[in-house]
N, CA, C and O atoms as CSV, one atom per row, in Angstrom:
chain,resi,resn,atom,element,x,y,z
A,1,MET,N,N,81.580,103.352,103.552
A,1,MET,CA,C,82.947,102.938,102.902
A,1,MET,C,C,82.613,101.868,102.332
A,1,MET,O,O,81.956,100.956,102.835
A,2,ARG,N,N,83.353,101.964,100.492
A,2,ARG,CA,C,83.063,101.050,99.839
A,2,ARG,C,C,84.351,100.466,99.234
A,2,ARG,O,O,85.321,101.190,99.009
A,3,ASP,N,N,84.348,99.238,98.991
A,3,ASP,CA,C,85.389,99.047,97.982
A,3,ASP,C,C,85.626,99.022,96.868
A,3,ASP,O,O,85.167,98.000,96.358
A,4,LEU,N,N,86.185,99.715,96.113
A,4,LEU,CA,C,86.265,100.250,94.955
A,4,LEU,C,C,86.652,98.922,93.538
A,4,LEU,O,O,86.569,99.031,92.315
A,5,GLU,N,N,87.024,97.891,94.317
A,5,GLU,CA,C,87.558,96.442,93.335
A,5,GLU,C,C,85.887,95.388,93.283
A,5,GLU,O,O,85.510,94.575,92.439
A,6,LYS,N,N,85.283,95.827,94.449
A,6,LYS,CA,C,83.700,95.313,94.471
A,6,LYS,C,C,82.857,95.784,93.977
A,6,LYS,O,O,82.015,95.127,93.365
A,7,ASN,N,N,82.826,97.120,94.097
A,7,ASN,CA,C,81.746,98.059,94.075
A,7,ASN,C,C,82.134,99.005,92.558
A,7,ASN,O,O,82.360,100.196,92.771
A,8,THR,N,N,82.182,98.734,91.697
A,8,THR,CA,C,83.077,99.602,90.503
A,8,THR,C,C,81.643,100.858,90.410
A,8,THR,O,O,82.047,102.016,90.304
A,9,ASP,N,N,80.759,100.761,90.428
A,9,ASP,CA,C,79.403,101.697,90.266
A,9,ASP,C,C,78.872,102.346,91.259
A,9,ASP,O,O,77.711,102.755,91.257
A,10,VAL,N,N,79.848,102.520,92.375
A,10,VAL,CA,C,79.340,103.505,93.144
A,10,VAL,C,C,78.397,104.571,92.963
A,10,VAL,O,O,78.580,105.128,91.881
A,11,ALA,N,N,77.685,104.937,93.470
A,11,ALA,CA,C,76.737,106.369,93.489
A,11,ALA,C,C,77.272,107.127,94.087
A,11,ALA,O,O,77.507,106.967,95.285
A,12,LEU,N,N,77.675,108.360,93.294
A,12,LEU,CA,C,78.310,109.346,94.456
A,12,LEU,C,C,77.572,110.512,94.964
A,12,LEU,O,O,77.996,111.306,95.804
A,13,GLY,N,N,76.139,110.552,94.230
A,13,GLY,CA,C,74.921,111.583,94.741
A,13,GLY,C,C,74.786,111.879,95.795
A,13,GLY,O,O,74.813,112.993,96.318
A,14,PRO,N,N,74.575,110.571,96.340
A,14,PRO,CA,C,74.175,110.507,97.917
A,14,PRO,C,C,75.027,111.236,99.249
A,14,PRO,O,O,74.525,111.507,100.340
A,15,TYR,N,N,76.587,111.489,98.793
A,15,TYR,CA,C,77.497,111.682,99.746
A,15,TYR,C,C,77.638,113.379,99.626
A,15,TYR,O,O,77.256,113.960,98.610
A,16,ASP,N,N,78.048,113.877,100.427
A,16,ASP,CA,C,78.030,115.261,100.562
A,16,ASP,C,C,79.774,115.213,100.407
A,16,ASP,O,O,80.264,116.137,99.757
A,17,LYS,N,N,80.500,114.409,100.848
A,17,LYS,CA,C,82.215,114.631,100.325
A,17,LYS,C,C,82.735,113.085,100.121
A,17,LYS,O,O,82.431,112.144,100.855
A,18,VAL,N,N,83.513,113.033,99.062
A,18,VAL,CA,C,84.350,111.858,98.865
A,18,VAL,C,C,85.730,111.981,99.427
A,18,VAL,O,O,86.445,112.956,99.191
A,19,VAL,N,N,86.166,110.753,100.336
A,19,VAL,CA,C,87.641,110.559,100.223
A,19,VAL,C,C,87.522,109.170,99.846
A,19,VAL,O,O,86.567,108.416,100.036
A,20,ILE,N,N,89.011,108.862,99.092
A,20,ILE,CA,C,89.457,107.852,98.658
A,20,ILE,C,C,90.967,107.316,98.961
A,20,ILE,O,O,91.962,107.856,98.477
A,21,GLY,N,N,90.996,106.534,99.557
A,21,GLY,CA,C,92.119,105.531,99.796
A,21,GLY,C,C,92.245,104.580,99.229
A,21,GLY,O,O,91.403,103.781,98.818
A,22,ALA,N,N,93.773,104.593,99.131
A,22,ALA,CA,C,94.627,103.427,98.316
A,22,ALA,C,C,95.901,102.765,98.670
A,22,ALA,O,O,96.878,103.508,98.762
A,23,SER,N,N,96.075,101.453,98.894
A,23,SER,CA,C,97.542,101.046,99.076
A,23,SER,C,C,98.230,100.688,97.728
A,23,SER,O,O,97.807,100.369,96.616
A,24,VAL,N,N,99.628,100.893,98.349
A,24,VAL,CA,C,100.549,100.443,97.206
A,24,VAL,C,C,101.135,98.612,97.373
A,24,VAL,O,O,101.750,98.067,98.290
A,25,ARG,N,N,100.698,98.155,96.268
A,25,ARG,CA,C,100.803,96.781,96.353
A,25,ARG,C,C,101.866,96.454,95.205
A,25,ARG,O,O,101.522,96.783,94.070
A,26,TYR,N,N,103.228,95.793,95.373
A,26,TYR,CA,C,103.986,95.484,94.311
A,26,TYR,C,C,104.342,96.983,93.793
A,26,TYR,O,O,104.841,96.729,92.697
A,27,GLY,N,N,104.369,98.065,93.903
A,27,GLY,CA,C,105.033,98.989,93.687
A,27,GLY,C,C,104.063,99.963,92.710
A,27,GLY,O,O,104.544,100.669,91.823
A,28,ARG,N,N,102.664,99.893,93.002
A,28,ARG,CA,C,101.287,100.497,92.389
A,28,ARG,C,C,100.435,99.875,93.105
A,28,ARG,O,O,100.383,98.786,93.678
A,29,HIS,N,N,99.382,101.298,92.887
A,29,HIS,CA,C,97.855,101.082,93.229
A,29,HIS,C,C,97.070,100.350,92.394
A,29,HIS,O,O,97.312,100.173,91.200
A,30,ARG,N,N,95.890,99.807,93.148
A,30,ARG,CA,C,95.354,98.853,92.103
A,30,ARG,C,C,94.519,99.562,91.203
A,30,ARG,O,O,93.812,100.489,91.597
A,31,SER,N,N,94.559,99.123,89.811
A,31,SER,CA,C,94.429,99.229,88.775
A,31,SER,C,C,92.701,100.101,88.919
A,31,SER,O,O,92.433,101.279,88.678
A,32,ALA,N,N,91.984,99.220,89.291
A,32,ALA,CA,C,90.619,99.184,89.835
A,32,ALA,C,C,90.479,100.926,90.361
A,32,ALA,O,O,89.917,101.740,89.629
A,33,VAL,N,N,90.951,101.242,91.435
A,33,VAL,CA,C,91.231,102.468,91.737
A,33,VAL,C,C,91.446,103.478,90.706
A,33,VAL,O,O,90.808,104.522,90.844
A,34,VAL,N,N,92.129,103.383,89.819
A,34,VAL,CA,C,92.764,104.381,88.795
A,34,VAL,C,C,91.683,104.773,87.966
A,34,VAL,O,O,91.298,105.847,87.505
A,35,GLU,N,N,91.156,103.138,87.885
A,35,GLU,CA,C,89.631,103.427,86.212
A,35,GLU,C,C,88.570,103.783,87.062
A,35,GLU,O,O,87.554,104.192,86.501
A,36,PHE,N,N,88.575,103.725,88.199
A,36,PHE,CA,C,87.402,104.205,89.041
A,36,PHE,C,C,87.230,105.781,89.107
A,36,PHE,O,O,86.207,106.451,88.965
A,37,MET,N,N,88.463,106.152,89.351
A,37,MET,CA,C,88.597,107.695,89.568
A,37,MET,C,C,88.717,108.619,87.905
A,37,MET,O,O,88.678,109.844,87.794
A,38,ASN,N,N,88.814,107.961,87.154
A,38,ASN,CA,C,89.081,108.361,85.916
A,38,ASN,C,C,87.663,108.252,85.248
A,38,ASN,O,O,87.158,109.059,84.468
A,39,ARG,N,N,87.288,107.426,85.583
A,39,ARG,CA,C,85.849,107.290,85.070
A,39,ARG,C,C,84.697,108.052,85.646
A,39,ARG,O,O,83.559,108.252,85.221
A,40,ARG,N,N,85.207,108.356,86.542
A,40,ARG,CA,C,84.187,109.219,87.871
A,40,ARG,C,C,84.555,110.977,87.924
A,40,ARG,O,O,83.871,111.865,88.432
A,41,ALA,N,N,85.624,111.069,87.347
A,41,ALA,CA,C,86.397,112.574,87.644
A,41,ALA,C,C,85.511,113.441,87.758
A,41,ALA,O,O,85.428,114.001,88.851
A,42,PRO,N,N,84.527,113.843,86.618
A,42,PRO,CA,C,83.612,114.845,87.057
A,42,PRO,C,C,83.106,114.871,88.167
A,42,PRO,O,O,83.400,115.799,88.921
A,43,ALA,N,N,82.006,113.637,88.667
A,43,ALA,CA,C,81.494,113.461,89.747
A,43,ALA,C,C,82.483,113.756,91.012
A,43,ALA,O,O,82.029,114.487,91.893
A,44,LEU,N,N,83.414,113.391,91.118
A,44,LEU,CA,C,84.220,113.612,92.207
A,44,LEU,C,C,85.117,114.831,92.225
A,44,LEU,O,O,85.850,115.140,93.165
A,45,GLN,N,N,84.958,115.598,90.900
A,45,GLN,CA,C,85.748,116.939,91.115
A,45,GLN,C,C,84.286,117.898,91.702
A,45,GLN,O,O,84.464,119.015,92.186
A,46,ALA,N,N,83.077,117.379,91.598
A,46,ALA,CA,C,81.982,118.392,91.731
A,46,ALA,C,C,82.020,118.253,93.457
A,46,ALA,O,O,81.665,119.360,93.862
A,47,LYS,N,N,82.266,117.476,94.482
A,47,LYS,CA,C,82.221,117.320,95.636
A,47,LYS,C,C,83.312,117.852,96.047
A,47,LYS,O,O,84.256,118.194,95.336
A,48,PRO,N,N,83.202,117.966,97.520
A,48,PRO,CA,C,84.729,118.492,98.315
A,48,PRO,C,C,85.150,116.654,98.521
A,48,PRO,O,O,84.511,115.673,98.899
A,49,ASN,N,N,86.405,116.867,98.091
A,49,ASN,CA,C,86.988,115.504,98.348
A,49,ASN,C,C,88.589,115.651,98.379
A,49,ASN,O,O,89.258,116.684,98.356
A,50,ALA,N,N,89.020,114.262,98.440
A,50,ALA,CA,C,90.264,113.756,99.357
A,50,ALA,C,C,90.624,112.375,98.597
A,50,ALA,O,O,89.889,111.584,98.005
A,51,PHE,N,N,92.078,112.365,98.834
A,51,PHE,CA,C,92.574,111.088,98.394
A,51,PHE,C,C,93.889,110.727,99.296
A,51,PHE,O,O,94.868,111.455,99.128
A,52,PHE,N,N,93.981,109.729,100.177
A,52,PHE,CA,C,95.637,109.449,100.267
A,52,PHE,C,C,95.886,107.973,100.035
A,52,PHE,O,O,95.198,107.008,99.704
A,53,SER,N,N,97.252,108.213,100.368
A,53,SER,CA,C,97.913,106.678,99.612
A,53,SER,C,C,98.652,106.289,100.908
A,53,SER,O,O,99.086,107.063,101.761
A,54,VAL,N,N,98.714,104.918,100.895
A,54,VAL,CA,C,99.476,104.402,102.255
A,54,VAL,C,C,100.255,103.196,101.377
A,54,VAL,O,O,99.858,102.185,100.798
A,55,ASN,N,N,102.019,104.040,101.646
A,55,ASN,CA,C,102.453,103.224,101.073
A,55,ASN,C,C,103.982,103.209,102.190
A,55,ASN,O,O,104.333,104.189,102.847
A,56,VAL,N,N,104.568,102.123,102.178
A,56,VAL,CA,C,105.898,102.124,103.143
A,56,VAL,C,C,106.905,102.959,102.983
A,56,VAL,O,O,107.673,103.235,103.905
A,57,VAL,N,N,107.000,103.451,101.777
A,57,VAL,CA,C,107.896,104.483,101.535
A,57,VAL,C,C,107.811,105.737,102.181
A,57,VAL,O,O,108.839,106.409,102.259
A,58,ALA,N,N,106.695,106.183,102.684
A,58,ALA,CA,C,106.746,107.057,103.314
A,58,ALA,C,C,107.005,106.869,104.862
A,58,ALA,O,O,106.581,107.679,105.686
A,59,ARG,N,N,107.652,105.867,105.161
A,59,ARG,CA,C,108.277,105.469,106.574
A,59,ARG,C,C,109.446,106.394,106.862
A,59,ARG,O,O,110.001,106.463,107.958
A,60,LYS,N,N,109.869,107.305,105.470
A,60,LYS,CA,C,111.260,107.548,105.323
A,60,LYS,C,C,110.946,108.972,105.329
A,60,LYS,O,O,109.905,109.343,104.787
A,61,SER,N,N,111.934,110.028,106.025
A,61,SER,CA,C,111.687,111.505,105.767
A,61,SER,C,C,112.043,112.097,104.758
A,61,SER,O,O,113.139,112.067,104.198
A,62,GLY,N,N,111.012,112.718,104.468
A,62,GLY,CA,C,111.459,113.533,102.727
A,62,GLY,C,C,110.424,112.817,101.903
A,62,GLY,O,O,109.932,113.448,100.967
A,63,LYS,N,N,110.098,111.800,102.088
A,63,LYS,CA,C,109.058,110.945,101.212
A,63,LYS,C,C,107.646,110.703,102.132
A,63,LYS,O,O,106.884,109.770,101.877
A,64,ASP,N,N,107.452,111.470,103.010
A,64,ASP,CA,C,106.073,111.174,103.783
A,64,ASP,C,C,105.293,112.647,103.618
A,64,ASP,O,O,104.652,113.098,104.567
A,65,ARG,N,N,105.406,113.470,102.158
A,65,ARG,CA,C,104.397,114.234,102.061
A,65,ARG,C,C,103.896,113.913,100.982
A,65,ARG,O,O,104.464,113.089,100.264
A,66,PRO,N,N,102.678,114.516,100.616
A,66,PRO,CA,C,102.025,114.149,99.305
A,66,PRO,C,C,103.234,114.705,98.013
A,66,PRO,O,O,103.415,113.933,97.072
A,67,GLU,N,N,103.849,115.764,98.036
A,67,GLU,CA,C,104.573,116.434,96.878
A,67,GLU,C,C,105.832,115.552,96.838
A,67,GLU,O,O,106.537,115.606,95.831
A,68,THR,N,N,106.143,114.802,97.787
A,68,THR,CA,C,107.889,114.168,97.758
A,68,THR,C,C,107.539,112.446,97.926
A,68,THR,O,O,108.410,111.588,98.077
A,69,ASN,N,N,106.514,112.266,97.881
A,69,ASN,CA,C,106.360,110.507,97.591
A,69,ASN,C,C,106.086,110.292,96.486
A,69,ASN,O,O,105.043,110.622,95.920
A,70,TYR,N,N,107.049,109.673,96.011
A,70,TYR,CA,C,107.131,108.862,94.779
A,70,TYR,C,C,106.155,108.479,94.385
A,70,TYR,O,O,105.573,109.108,93.503
A,71,TYR,N,N,105.602,107.224,94.944
A,71,TYR,CA,C,104.189,106.746,94.376
A,71,TYR,C,C,103.413,107.255,94.191
A,71,TYR,O,O,102.920,107.131,93.069
A,72,LEU,N,N,102.662,108.347,95.356
A,72,LEU,CA,C,101.622,108.793,94.950
A,72,LEU,C,C,102.118,110.210,93.477
A,72,LEU,O,O,101.243,110.367,92.626
A,73,GLN,N,N,102.631,110.549,93.416
A,73,GLN,CA,C,103.096,111.789,92.528
A,73,GLN,C,C,103.158,110.947,91.148
A,73,GLN,O,O,102.952,111.524,90.080
A,74,GLN,N,N,103.489,109.376,91.211
A,74,GLN,CA,C,103.172,108.409,90.013
A,74,GLN,C,C,101.815,108.492,89.631
A,74,GLN,O,O,101.304,108.934,88.602
A,75,PHE,N,N,101.268,107.931,90.758
A,75,PHE,CA,C,99.614,107.631,90.644
A,75,PHE,C,C,98.882,108.917,90.372
A,75,PHE,O,O,98.021,108.699,89.519
A,76,LEU,N,N,98.888,109.926,90.687
A,76,LEU,CA,C,98.470,111.483,90.459
A,76,LEU,C,C,98.408,111.667,88.738
A,76,LEU,O,O,97.519,112.286,88.154
A,77,ARG,N,N,99.616,110.949,88.055
A,77,ARG,CA,C,100.017,111.252,86.718
A,77,ARG,C,C,99.035,110.642,85.956
A,77,ARG,O,O,98.814,111.153,84.858
A,78,ARG,N,N,98.273,109.484,86.344
A,78,ARG,CA,C,97.786,108.388,85.676
A,78,ARG,C,C,95.960,109.124,85.719
A,78,ARG,O,O,95.063,108.832,84.928
A,79,LEU,N,N,95.885,109.951,86.708
A,79,LEU,CA,C,94.305,110.643,86.928
A,79,LEU,C,C,94.106,111.298,86.489
A,79,LEU,O,O,94.949,112.178,86.313
A,80,ALA,N,N,92.617,111.419,85.870
A,80,ALA,CA,C,92.017,112.994,85.399
A,80,ALA,C,C,91.528,113.695,86.419
A,80,ALA,O,O,91.005,114.777,86.150
A,81,TRP,N,N,91.585,113.260,87.772
A,81,TRP,CA,C,90.799,113.994,88.405
A,81,TRP,C,C,92.215,114.341,89.301
A,81,TRP,O,O,93.240,113.660,89.315
A,82,ARG,N,N,91.928,115.733,90.114
A,82,ARG,CA,C,92.747,116.520,91.074
A,82,ARG,C,C,91.835,116.332,92.140
A,82,ARG,O,O,90.665,116.710,92.085
A,83,PRO,N,N,92.322,115.784,93.066
A,83,PRO,CA,C,91.921,115.894,94.566
A,83,PRO,C,C,92.295,116.894,95.316
A,83,PRO,O,O,93.424,117.358,95.472
A,84,ALA,N,N,90.879,117.335,95.965
A,84,ALA,CA,C,91.311,118.647,96.599
A,84,ALA,C,C,92.298,118.714,97.611
A,84,ALA,O,O,92.997,119.700,97.841
A,85,HIS,N,N,92.334,117.576,98.237
A,85,HIS,CA,C,93.157,117.283,99.555
A,85,HIS,C,C,94.312,116.055,99.519
A,85,HIS,O,O,93.800,114.948,99.351
A,86,LEU,N,N,95.143,116.055,99.590
A,86,LEU,CA,C,96.025,114.721,99.700
A,86,LEU,C,C,96.844,114.658,100.947
A,86,LEU,O,O,97.192,115.615,101.640
A,87,ALA,N,N,97.175,113.033,101.185
A,87,ALA,CA,C,97.662,112.550,102.099
A,87,ALA,C,C,98.586,111.370,101.753
A,87,ALA,O,O,98.491,110.691,100.731
A,88,VAL,N,N,99.403,111.229,102.639
A,88,VAL,CA,C,100.083,109.925,102.639
A,88,VAL,C,C,100.528,109.346,103.856
A,88,VAL,O,O,101.191,110.025,104.641
A,89,PHE,N,N,100.238,108.176,104.096
A,89,PHE,CA,C,100.560,107.618,105.329
A,89,PHE,C,C,101.521,106.354,105.123
A,89,PHE,O,O,101.472,105.711,104.074
A,90,ALA,N,N,102.359,106.035,106.115
A,90,ALA,CA,C,103.356,104.797,105.659
A,90,ALA,C,C,102.681,103.832,105.806
A,90,ALA,O,O,102.734,102.987,104.912
A,91,GLY,N,N,101.888,103.613,106.858
A,91,GLY,CA,C,101.333,101.789,107.300
A,91,GLY,C,C,102.051,101.008,107.953
A,91,GLY,O,O,102.973,101.521,108.587
A,92,LYS,N,N,101.881,99.625,108.012
A,92,LYS,CA,C,102.372,98.711,108.569
A,92,LYS,C,C,102.755,97.743,108.124
A,92,LYS,O,O,102.054,97.088,107.352
A,93,ILE,N,N,104.031,97.354,108.495
A,93,ILE,CA,C,104.657,95.778,108.005
A,93,ILE,C,C,104.190,94.803,108.755
A,93,ILE,O,O,104.172,95.112,109.946
A,94,ASP,N,N,103.787,93.692,108.506
A,94,ASP,CA,C,103.055,92.853,109.304
A,94,ASP,C,C,103.204,91.300,108.644
A,94,ASP,O,O,102.337,90.601,108.119
A,95,TYR,N,N,104.434,91.072,108.842
A,95,TYR,CA,C,104.863,89.676,108.030
A,95,TYR,C,C,104.079,88.622,108.576
A,95,TYR,O,O,103.602,87.871,107.725
A,96,PRO,N,N,103.771,88.318,109.951
A,96,PRO,CA,C,102.883,87.122,110.126
A,96,PRO,C,C,101.668,87.120,109.357
A,96,PRO,O,O,101.271,86.028,108.952
A,97,ARG,N,N,101.035,88.116,109.096
A,97,ARG,CA,C,99.984,88.470,108.603
A,97,ARG,C,C,99.869,87.864,106.850
A,97,ARG,O,O,98.881,87.315,106.362
A,98,TYR,N,N,101.070,88.137,106.205
A,98,TYR,CA,C,101.423,87.766,104.715
A,98,TYR,C,C,101.607,86.705,104.512
A,98,TYR,O,O,102.376,86.055,105.221
A,99,GLY,N,N,100.740,86.004,103.120
A,99,GLY,CA,C,101.373,84.763,102.725
A,99,GLY,C,C,102.497,84.736,102.207
A,99,GLY,O,O,103.131,85.721,101.828
A,100,PHE,N,N,102.813,83.660,102.152
A,100,PHE,CA,C,104.434,83.129,101.935
A,100,PHE,C,C,105.107,83.926,100.373
A,100,PHE,O,O,106.330,84.006,100.260
A,101,ILE,N,N,104.578,84.239,99.728
A,101,ILE,CA,C,105.009,84.629,98.062
A,101,ILE,C,C,105.023,86.563,98.771
A,101,ILE,O,O,106.008,87.282,98.602
A,102,ASP,N,N,103.967,86.962,99.385
A,102,ASP,CA,C,103.818,88.555,99.875
A,102,ASP,C,C,105.046,88.717,100.443
A,102,ASP,O,O,105.859,89.551,100.046
A,103,ARG,N,N,105.320,87.583,101.811
A,103,ARG,CA,C,106.354,87.605,102.710
A,103,ARG,C,C,107.738,88.112,101.766
A,103,ARG,O,O,108.414,89.140,101.799
A,104,LEU,N,N,107.793,87.014,101.018
A,104,LEU,CA,C,109.000,86.948,100.592
A,104,LEU,C,C,109.482,88.370,99.560
A,104,LEU,O,O,110.581,88.911,99.436
A,105,VAL,N,N,108.528,88.585,99.103
A,105,VAL,CA,C,108.542,89.576,98.297
A,105,VAL,C,C,108.652,91.067,99.017
A,105,VAL,O,O,109.345,91.982,98.574
A,106,ILE,N,N,108.106,91.111,99.815
A,106,ILE,CA,C,108.114,92.228,100.669
A,106,ILE,C,C,109.376,92.477,101.556
A,106,ILE,O,O,109.798,93.625,101.696
A,107,ARG,N,N,110.013,91.352,102.187
A,107,ARG,CA,C,111.065,91.644,102.693
A,107,ARG,C,C,112.185,91.666,101.435
A,107,ARG,O,O,113.131,92.440,101.583
A,108,PHE,N,N,112.148,91.123,100.607
A,108,PHE,CA,C,113.304,91.452,99.440
A,108,PHE,C,C,113.344,93.137,99.229
A,108,PHE,O,O,114.233,93.949,99.488
A,109,ILE,N,N,112.074,93.294,98.679
A,109,ILE,CA,C,111.795,95.638,99.068
A,109,ILE,C,C,112.454,95.774,100.148
A,109,ILE,O,O,113.509,96.390,99.993
A,110,MET,N,N,112.197,95.377,101.358
A,110,MET,CA,C,112.502,95.772,102.761
A,110,MET,C,C,114.130,95.937,102.876
A,110,MET,O,O,114.697,96.868,103.449
A,111,TRP,N,N,114.816,94.741,102.153
A,111,TRP,CA,C,115.940,94.574,102.178
A,111,TRP,C,C,116.787,95.555,101.411
A,111,TRP,O,O,117.885,96.042,101.682
A,112,ILE,N,N,116.052,95.700,100.468
A,112,ILE,CA,C,117.071,96.612,99.033
A,112,ILE,C,C,116.850,98.281,99.458
A,112,ILE,O,O,117.574,99.191,99.054
A,113,THR,N,N,115.531,98.458,100.477
A,113,THR,CA,C,115.567,99.851,100.735
A,113,THR,C,C,115.741,99.990,102.525
A,113,THR,O,O,115.210,100.906,103.153
A,114,ARG,N,N,116.534,98.962,103.134
A,114,ARG,CA,C,116.913,99.023,104.212
A,114,ARG,C,C,115.738,98.809,105.719
A,114,ARG,O,O,115.902,99.301,106.836
A,115,GLY,N,N,114.722,98.023,105.303
A,115,GLY,CA,C,113.830,98.101,106.342
A,115,GLY,C,C,113.654,96.830,106.708
A,115,GLY,O,O,114.301,95.935,106.164
A,116,PRO,N,N,112.613,96.546,107.832
A,116,PRO,CA,C,112.961,95.257,108.540
A,116,PRO,C,C,112.637,94.247,107.587
A,116,PRO,O,O,111.782,94.350,106.707
A,117,THR,N,N,113.627,92.917,107.892
A,117,THR,CA,C,113.264,91.721,106.869
A,117,THR,C,C,112.887,90.956,107.811
A,117,THR,O,O,112.085,90.109,107.421
A,118,ALA,N,N,113.260,90.885,109.428
A,118,ALA,CA,C,112.869,89.491,110.139
A,118,ALA,C,C,111.435,88.971,109.687
A,118,ALA,O,O,110.545,89.791,109.462
A,119,PRO,N,N,111.228,87.691,109.563
A,119,PRO,CA,C,110.200,87.079,109.224
A,119,PRO,C,C,109.113,87.425,110.168
A,119,PRO,O,O,108.047,87.469,109.553
A,120,ASP,N,N,108.931,87.771,111.826
A,120,ASP,CA,C,108.036,87.602,112.270
A,120,ASP,C,C,107.924,88.863,112.637
A,120,ASP,O,O,107.272,89.008,113.671
A,121,ALA,N,N,108.389,89.966,112.082
A,121,ALA,CA,C,108.630,91.415,112.468
A,121,ALA,C,C,107.052,92.318,112.212
A,121,ALA,O,O,106.279,92.029,111.299
A,122,VAL,N,N,106.894,93.036,112.861
A,122,VAL,CA,C,105.364,93.729,112.837
A,122,VAL,C,C,105.929,95.160,113.377
A,122,VAL,O,O,106.590,95.250,114.412
A,123,VAL,N,N,105.637,96.105,112.670
A,123,VAL,CA,C,106.198,97.397,112.575
A,123,VAL,C,C,105.132,98.370,111.977
A,123,VAL,O,O,104.700,98.353,110.825
A,124,GLU,N,N,104.884,98.996,112.720
A,124,GLU,CA,C,104.072,100.458,112.810
A,124,GLU,C,C,104.663,101.478,112.575
A,124,GLU,O,O,105.392,102.045,113.389
A,125,TYR,N,N,104.387,101.943,111.176
A,125,TYR,CA,C,104.930,103.132,110.684
A,125,TYR,C,C,103.876,104.337,110.504
A,125,TYR,O,O,104.062,105.345,109.822
A,126,THR,N,N,103.022,104.101,111.067
A,126,THR,CA,C,102.116,104.860,110.358
A,126,THR,C,C,102.076,106.274,111.645
A,126,THR,O,O,102.050,106.090,112.862
A,127,ASP,N,N,102.081,107.351,111.091
A,127,ASP,CA,C,102.002,108.837,111.944
A,127,ASP,C,C,100.488,109.310,112.315
A,127,ASP,O,O,99.860,110.187,111.722
A,128,TRP,N,N,100.038,108.541,113.426
A,128,TRP,CA,C,99.087,108.756,113.909
A,128,TRP,C,C,98.052,110.215,114.125
A,128,TRP,O,O,96.828,110.346,114.079
A,129,GLN,N,N,99.355,111.358,114.415
A,129,GLN,CA,C,99.074,112.350,114.408
A,129,GLN,C,C,98.637,113.438,113.121
A,129,GLN,O,O,97.880,114.402,113.002
A,130,ALA,N,N,99.810,112.497,112.039
A,130,ALA,CA,C,98.986,112.870,110.840
A,130,ALA,C,C,97.920,112.834,109.802
A,130,ALA,O,O,97.512,113.531,108.873
A,131,VAL,N,N,97.574,111.346,110.570
A,131,VAL,CA,C,96.066,110.684,110.288
A,131,VAL,C,C,95.072,111.705,110.794
A,131,VAL,O,O,94.114,112.038,110.097
A,132,GLU,N,N,95.264,112.153,111.872
A,132,GLU,CA,C,94.290,113.076,113.043
A,132,GLU,C,C,94.337,114.033,112.209
A,132,GLU,O,O,93.244,114.151,111.656
A,133,THR,N,N,95.483,115.164,111.673
A,133,THR,CA,C,95.150,116.052,111.294
A,133,THR,C,C,94.563,115.925,110.133
A,133,THR,O,O,93.679,116.745,109.884
A,134,PHE,N,N,94.885,114.881,109.109
A,134,PHE,CA,C,94.185,114.946,107.937
A,134,PHE,C,C,92.539,114.359,107.879
A,134,PHE,O,O,91.739,114.632,106.985
A,135,ALA,N,N,92.326,113.660,108.838
A,135,ALA,CA,C,90.711,113.517,109.408
A,135,ALA,C,C,90.137,114.985,109.869
A,135,ALA,O,O,88.948,115.298,109.805
A,136,GLY,N,N,91.218,115.843,110.354
A,136,GLY,CA,C,90.550,117.232,110.518
A,136,GLY,C,C,89.979,118.235,109.464
A,136,GLY,O,O,89.103,119.096,109.539
A,137,THR,N,N,90.999,117.702,108.198
A,137,THR,CA,C,90.941,118.565,107.335
A,137,THR,C,C,89.728,117.704,106.493
A,137,THR,O,O,89.223,118.198,105.485
A,138,ILE,N,N,89.408,116.674,106.892
A,138,ILE,CA,C,88.124,116.208,105.949
A,138,ILE,C,C,87.052,116.307,106.729
A,138,ILE,O,O,86.070,115.997,106.055
A,139,ALA,N,N,86.719,116.620,107.948
A,139,ALA,CA,C,85.929,116.965,108.811
A,139,ALA,C,C,85.421,118.507,108.497
A,139,ALA,O,O,84.336,118.886,108.938
A,140,ARG,N,N,86.288,119.395,107.691
A,140,ARG,CA,C,86.087,120.443,107.785
A,140,ARG,C,C,85.701,121.046,106.189
A,140,ARG,O,O,85.319,122.163,105.842
A,141,MET,N,N,85.960,119.881,105.449
A,141,MET,CA,C,85.721,120.412,103.896
A,141,MET,C,C,84.412,120.186,103.758
A,141,MET,O,O,83.846,120.462,102.700
């Protein structure tokens, strides 16, 4: 496992397959992930590969699939790489863990989208069965 913001030159040669995951923060996936994927697109495409996005929009029915998740579709348009397998997971809201500014911004976004806004709320939205299914896909690659 590698953090692409800290390890921008990960050598992909030793790996049999590549799985990249990224979360949405403030409406976007991190630019370091996009840059890595675009710079390494041929190497990524040459191996069995997958990508998953974690974004709270996926908590809503109809936005919990790769083809219907706005953030994932927007992200894919920025990539030269075309992942062979895709998944999207909703993740978790954990207000007590966030800093002051993050808590305010996320609560505002949740208020707009009719999500939880209590400052002490911890809500797990992850569909763990979907995660397990995706893990099975990765194991079979």
